[in-house]
N, C-alpha and C positions, 0 to 999 in steps of 0.2 A: 332340736325337732320342735315342728310350725303344724300347731294342732287346730284345726277348724272349728267353728260354732257356732253360737247365739249367745249372745249375753256375758261376752267373757272379759271384758272390760276392767272387771273387778278382781280377776281370780289373781293369788299371790302363788299358788302349788299346784304342781305338779306329783301326784302320787304314781306309780308304777308299781301293778299291787301281784303279779307275779303269778304264781303258783296258787294252790289253797293253803290257806293260811298266812299269818303274817311275817313268818322269818324269811322271810324273803321280799318285802314292802321296804323299796325304795322314794323317799322323798325329795324335787328338785323344787326349789325358791324360780320361778317366775322372772324371763328377763324384760321379755316386754310381753303390756297387753293391749288388745283394742277388740273393739266389740265383738267381729269375727273371727278373731285370732290370737294365739298367744304361740307366747318364743319359750322354752325353756329347753336346758341340757340333760342330757340322759346321764344319771348319777351310774356310780361304778355299782358292780353288783345289779345291775336291775336283769330281770329276765322277761320273756316272752307270757304275754298276759295281758287283763284288762287296763284301763287309768280310770282315775276320778280327778277331779279338779276342786281344789278349796279358794274360798274368796276371804275377801278380806273381814269377814266378820266370824270367818269358822265356819260357814254353810260348804256343807260338803255333798257333792254331786255324787249320782249312783254310777257306777259303775259302769263305764262301758260295753255293749253287749260284744263289741268284735275281740277279739286278742290282737294288743300290740306285737307284731314281733319282732325281736332284739337277738340280734349276732354279732358278732362281732367283730364280721366284715360289712354290718348294714350300711354304715357311712362311710363305707373306705372304699378307694379306687385303684387301681393298680394296673400299671402299661408298661407293659417292659420287666414285670416280675422282680424289681429289686428293689423297691420301694412305695411303701400307701402310703396316704396322705388324706388330711380330711378337715375343713373348716370349722374354727367355733359357733360361726354363726353363718347364716345362709343370705342374710341381710344384713346391708352395716350401714348405719350413720357417721355423717364424718361427724368428729368433733361430740362423739356419742360414748356411752362410760365404758364400752368395749371399742379397740381399735377391731380391723382388719386382722384373723391369725391363723394360720394354717401351721400346725403341729404334720410331723410326716415323720415312719420309721424309715431304717433302710434294715434290710435281711441282710444276713451275715456277719463275721467275726470283724471285718479285714477294714481298717479306713476306707473312706471314700470322701471325694469332692464332690460339693454341693453348690448348688448355684439354683436363683430364684428370682422370677421376675412377676411382675403385674403384668397384665395383657386385658386390652378392648379387644372385647371378645368380636364385636362389629363389622372390626375390620384389623384384626390381628395382630393388632399393632403393639408392643413394650413401651409400657411407661415407664415402668421402673426397673430397675437390676440389682440382684442386692447380691455382691461378688462373692468369688468364690471363697469356700472354706472348708477344712478338712475335720471331719466329725466322723467317730468312731459306728460302728456295726453296731448292729442289735440295740441302738438306744433309741430313743424318741426325742427327738429334735423341732424346733420351730420358730416361726419366722413372725414378725409384724410390720402391718403398713400403717402410715399416723393417716393415711387420707391423702395425701400432695404429692404433688409433682413439679419438681423445681420450682416450687414454695406457692404452687396454686392449687386449689381443688380443683380437676378434672370435673368431668356430666357425670348428672345420675344417668346407671342403666349397668349395663352385664359385664363383668370381669371375671377374670379369672387367674388362680395360682398355679404359676408353673415351673415344677420342679424337676432340675435337672441332674440327676445323680451318676458320676464318674471313676467305676471304683477302679484303687489303685493302691499299690505298695506302699508302707508306710516309709520306705525310702527313695521311691522314685516322684516326680512329679506331675501335676495332673498332664502335663504337656506330654510328656514321657505314655504314659498311657494312653492318650487318643492317639499318638503316634502308633503303637503299638495295636492300633486296630482296636481295641475294649469294647465293647457295646455301652451305651449308654442309656441309661433307665431316665424315662421323663414321664410326669404322671402331671396331672392339671385335676383342679378342684374348681369350681365356678362358686359365683356370689355376686348377690347385688349392692351396688354403689349407690346410696341416696347420701345427695347433699344438705338437705333439709327434709325436715317432719310439716304434715300439717297439725295445727296448736290443738286443734277442739278432737277429743277423744269423742268422739260421736254422731246420730246425726245433728247435721246442721244444712242452713240455706245463709245464703248471702243473701241482703239488706238491698232494695233497691230505694229508685227516688233519694228520700232524705237519709238514709240508708248505706249510699253509695260514694263510693270516693269525689269531694270535687263535689259535694249537693250545695245548694245555698242553704246558710244558714243564719238566725240571725247575728251570732258574734261573726258570721265569714265565713266560708269554706269550710267543710265537711275533711278533717285531713288525715280521715281513715276510713277502712271500710270494715261498715256493720255484719258480723258473721252469727245468724240465730242460734240458738238451742237450747236445750230447756236446762234450769237453772240446774245446778249440782255438776254438770255434763265438765269432766276434767278435763283440764291445760295441760298441754306440755311444752316444753319449749321447744322453738321451731328450729334452733340451732343451740349447740353448744357456745358458750362465752361469758361474759364477765357483769354481774348485775350492778350498772350502771346507777340509775336512780330506782327506787322503791317506798309506796308511801300512800297516802292518800290522800285524793282535790275534790271538795264539793263540785265539779263535774266532771270530771272523772272515775271518781271514786276511788275505790280500791285500784294501786296501779302499780306497772313496775315497767322498767325500760333496762333491755340488755342489750350488750355490744355484743353481735355474736362473730364469732373466728372467722378473721379471711374475708370480712367482707368489705369494713371499712366504715357500714352504715348501723343502724340503729332499730332492731325493733320492739313497738311499746303495746303492751297489753291494759287495756282498761278495761272497769265496772267488773273487775272480780269481786266472784260472793262474798269471801272470808280476807280481812287483814292480811296480807302479805306477810309471811314470815319470813324469807331473802331479805338478805342487809345489800346495801353498796358492797362491792369486795366481792362476791360470795362469785365460786364458778358456779354454773352449772349445766347440764351434759346435753346434747341434742336429744328430744324424748323426756327427760326430765320432768317430773308429773312441778305445776309451778301455783297450782292454785285451781279454781272452776268459775266456769259460767254463772255471774251472775246480775243482775240490776241494779247496784252500786251508786251513788251518784246522780247524775242527770242523764236516763237513762229509758227508754218507755221499750221495754219491755226485758227477756232476757238475753244478753246477746255479750260475744264479745267486740270490740271495737280494737280494731289492730290498723294501726302506723308502719307504715316504713318510710325512713328516716337516709337522706343521703350524708356524703363523710364531709362534717368530724362527727355528726350525730343532734338527737333529739335540745334541740335549745344550745347548740354547742355550734352554731354557727353554718349546721346541715339543713335544710328543708323537706318537708314530707313530699313523697311519691306516691304513687300509686302503687301499694299493695295488691292489688286483684289478681295479675298474670301471676304473681309469684305465688300467693294463695292458690288458685286455681293448679299451676304445676304442683303443689307441694301435694293436694289434694290427691292427683292424679296418681302419685307415687306411693303416698300411705297409706 
């Protein structure tokens, strides 16, 4: 579930208080945290009632005035009466810690034939098909999508899982069942797929003049775009991948270079507040914390100097390209 509010970027847990007393209290760790919203799973056993949040320092909020209604079907959709489904998250990042995943429950005792699809909502195009398989009735099954279609990462936007369920006798084929006119059940669950996440998790502004990409500098041209934010504002990986370099430099300060999955490019983060704890070869996920905005090295004010390099990458045969349009696109979707 997604919870809106203010100053939520440091929240690490949500507590579902249920009814009076603490016997039915249930806690859940936050999946994603941003200043205006947090995402957390609804834990098993959670009951209708107020909620509260806890931040990383152990500070606890006041319970909400209104009760959150929880029922076994609140996040389930059912079309045709034979299958129920729900997605683990309504918002999925490519190369994130969690893939797009749908769980479904088939009513009844007999075996059924199930086929899954990933569909683009804007035009109804089926992008990926998960082949038919036979599953027993009365069980919970799941499907996962790694975010690629024929090896490519599709565009940002609205998608849906479509699950087709065809009842069948264990001794008959799915084709025979359809030939007999047995009705098919179909269930659809929506989610938003996002390729990249804006790297600054807080208020920010884009540098102009000397802070813009390509601006003249005494040592040449500015090879990145400066994005200003308060020192200490959390930074996250714009796209998951492998750490290519990590260290400190007299001009760049504390810096990090990530080779993001599926791009052939490199992302460079400079002037980080603290020494980078990640090491070359480490794998990071989209949205994973990588540090905080700082002013280390040669920096005029607290900001992230972000560079985007063409293939094969940062000082390994590539060249810097303007990251401005990419940053602003990520900003809109994040």
